[in-house]
C-alpha positions in Angstrom: 57.2 0.3 -69.2 54.8 1.2 -66.3 54.2 4.7 -64.3 53.2 3.4 -61.1 52.0 6.6 -59.0 51.2 6.9 -55.3 48.6 9.8 -54.0 49.6 12.1 -51.2 50.8 15.3 -50.0 54.4 16.5 -49.9 56.2 17.5 -46.7 56.7 16.2 -43.2 53.5 17.5 -42.0 51.6 15.3 -43.9 53.9 11.9 -44.1 51.7 9.8 -41.9 48.4 11.0 -42.8 45.6 8.3 -44.0 45.6 10.3 -47.2 49.2 9.5 -48.1 49.1 5.8 -47.9 50.0 5.8 -51.8 53.3 7.5 -50.9 54.1 4.9 -48.1 53.3 2.1 -50.6 55.7 3.6 -53.3 58.4 3.9 -50.8 58.0 0.5 -49.2 58.2 -1.0 -53.0 61.2 1.0 -53.6 63.1 0.1 -50.7 62.3 -3.6 -51.1 62.9 -4.0 -55.1 66.4 -1.9 -55.2 65.1 1.2 -56.9 67.3 3.9 -57.7 67.3 7.1 -55.4 64.6 9.7 -55.7 65.0 12.4 -57.6 62.9 15.6 -58.7 61.3 15.5 -62.0 57.6 16.0 -63.5 56.9 18.1 -60.4 57.5 15.3 -58.3 59.8 12.6 -57.1 60.7 9.7 -59.0 62.7 6.4 -58.9 63.4 4.1 -61.3 63.9 0.3 -61.5 62.5 -3.1 -62.6 59.7 -5.5 -61.2 60.3 -8.6 -63.1 60.4 -8.0 -66.7 58.8 -4.6 -66.6 60.9 -1.3 -66.5 59.0 0.7 -63.9 59.1 4.5 -63.1 57.6 5.2 -59.3 56.3 8.6 -59.0 55.1 10.7 -56.1 53.5 13.9 -57.0 54.6 17.1 -54.9 51.9 19.2 -56.3 49.4 18.6 -53.2 46.6 15.8 -53.8 44.4 18.0 -55.7 46.8 18.8 -58.4 48.1 15.4 -58.5 47.4 15.0 -62.7 49.6 17.8 -63.4 52.5 15.8 -62.3 51.3 12.6 -63.6 50.1 14.0 -67.3 53.8 15.5 -67.4 55.1 12.1 -66.7 53.1 10.2 -69.0 53.8 12.4 -72.1 57.5 12.7 -71.2 57.8 8.7 -71.1 55.4 8.4 -73.7 52.7 6.3 -72.2 49.2 5.8 -72.5 46.5 6.1 -69.4 46.6 2.1 -69.6 50.3 2.3 -68.5 49.5 4.3 -65.7 48.7 2.7 -62.2 47.5 5.0 -59.4 47.8 3.6 -55.6 45.5 5.7 -53.3 43.6 5.7 -50.2 40.1 4.4 -50.4 37.3 5.5 -47.8 34.7 2.9 -48.9 37.1 -0.2 -48.4 37.7 -1.7 -44.8 41.1 -0.8 -43.3 43.9 -3.2 -45.0 41.8 -4.5 -48.0 43.3 -3.8 -51.5 41.3 -3.8 -54.9 42.8 -3.2 -58.3 40.3 -1.9 -60.9 40.8 -0.5 -64.6 39.3 2.9 -65.3 35.9 4.2 -63.6 34.8 7.2 -61.8 37.0 9.3 -59.0 34.0 8.9 -56.6 34.7 12.5 -55.2 38.7 11.7 -54.4 40.3 15.1 -55.1 43.6 13.3 -56.4 41.7 11.1 -58.7 39.5 14.1 -60.1 42.6 15.8 -60.8 43.9 12.7 -62.6 40.7 12.6 -64.6 41.1 16.2 -65.9 44.4 15.8 -67.0 44.9 12.0 -68.3 41.3 11.0 -68.7 39.5 8.1 -66.8 41.3 4.9 -68.7 44.3 4.4 -66.0 44.8 1.5 -63.5 44.2 2.2 -59.8 44.9 0.2 -56.7 42.2 1.2 -54.1 43.7 0.8 -50.4 41.2 0.8 -47.7 41.5 3.1 -44.8 38.0 3.0 -43.5 35.4 5.5 -43.0 35.2 7.9 -40.0 31.3 7.4 -40.2 30.1 10.6 -41.3 30.9 12.8 -44.5 31.6 15.8 -42.0 34.4 13.8 -40.4 36.1 12.8 -43.6 38.6 15.9 -44.2 39.9 15.5 -40.9 40.2 11.8 -40.9 42.0 11.5 -44.1 44.5 14.3 -43.0 45.1 12.7 -39.7 47.8 10.2 -38.6 47.3 6.5 -38.6 46.7 5.6 -35.0 49.0 3.3 -33.2 46.4 0.6 -33.0 46.7 0.5 -37.0 50.0 -0.1 -37.4 50.1 -3.8 -37.8 47.5 -3.8 -40.5 49.0 -0.9 -42.3 52.5 -2.6 -42.0 50.8 -6.1 -43.5 49.0 -3.9 -46.4 52.2 -2.3 -47.2 54.2 -5.3 -47.4 51.8 -7.4 -49.2 51.8 -4.6 -51.7 55.4 -5.0 -51.9 55.4 -8.8 -52.5 52.6 -8.6 -55.2 54.4 -5.3 -56.9 55.9 -7.8 -59.7 52.5 -9.2 -60.5 51.0 -5.5 -60.3 53.3 -4.3 -63.2 52.5 -7.4 -65.2 49.0 -6.7 -65.2 48.0 -9.6 -63.0 45.6 -7.8 -60.8 44.5 -11.4 -59.3 48.0 -12.3 -58.4 48.6 -9.1 -57.0 45.3 -9.2 -54.8 46.6 -12.8 -53.8 50.0 -11.5 -52.2 48.2 -8.8 -50.2 45.7 -11.5 -48.8 48.7 -13.6 -47.9 49.9 -10.8 -45.7 46.7 -9.3 -44.4 44.5 -12.3 -43.7 46.8 -15.5 -44.0 45.2 -18.6 -44.5 44.6 -20.6 -41.4 46.4 -23.8 -40.7 44.9 -26.6 -42.8 46.7 -29.5 -41.3 44.6 -31.8 -39.6 43.9 -31.8 -35.7 45.6 -34.6 -33.8 42.9 -37.3 -33.3 41.3 -37.2 -30.1 42.1 -40.2 -27.8 39.6 -42.8 -27.7 37.8 -43.5 -24.7 39.1 -46.9 -23.1 36.9 -49.8 -24.0 34.2 -50.7 -21.4 35.2 -54.3 -19.5 33.4 -56.8 -21.0 30.7 -58.3 -19.1 31.5 -61.3 -17.0 29.2 -64.1 -18.0 27.0 -65.0 -14.8 27.9 -67.9 -13.3 25.8 -70.9 -14.1 22.6 -71.0 -11.2 23.3 -74.2 -8.9 20.9 -77.0 -9.8 18.2 -77.6 -7.4 19.0 -80.6 -5.2 17.4 -83.8 -6.2 16.0 -86.2 -3.8 18.8 -88.6 -4.5 21.3 -85.7 -3.7 19.7 -85.1 -0.2 19.8 -88.6 0.9 23.4 -88.9 -0.4 24.3 -86.1 1.7 22.4 -87.3 4.7 24.0 -90.7 4.5 27.6 -88.9 4.2 26.7 -87.1 7.6 26.4 -90.6 9.4 29.1 -92.6 8.1 
């Protein structure tokens, strides 16, 4: 069994924030893969279902971001899971918008949700880093992550969420490479590899006509014959 967690803040006020991309990803997985209804458990909202051969519980902590680990720790203990069975989807400032990267373990890089996870379950859980880009200066980070995605970002956001759903079975099975390929197929589809139509060949130049043989110079016999013909 896997516990797949999306990080975010509860309530309509935050629903479309960049910080809530983890919630958005879980909503797409649940809808596309026929998960059961969301219900209140473990200080969060959970939905249960199947991804390929793997039983999965989806969890959206409702504790606010900086206390996410409380909800995840409670769920993990109840379901008798280890940190290696937990996969956390979260926003990532240090990745370009629309990029996704899978990693196992590591630091929290100042992310409040991950910091709480470290405190409650340790650092050895899996995570999917979902790129939202950086506002350019650290003083703008708080306002940036707590603001909604702009209209101009909706296309890449939708492609990313579709790719996450496409790759969800691979993610649950532990195949990070195949998961990332599924995302890339949505966010950066390969160019058409078919060969271009051949360009028309230029019409062949007409063959140069052989020059007519130059007239032979008249001989004395020819001139005499011509003169004779004139007086006949």
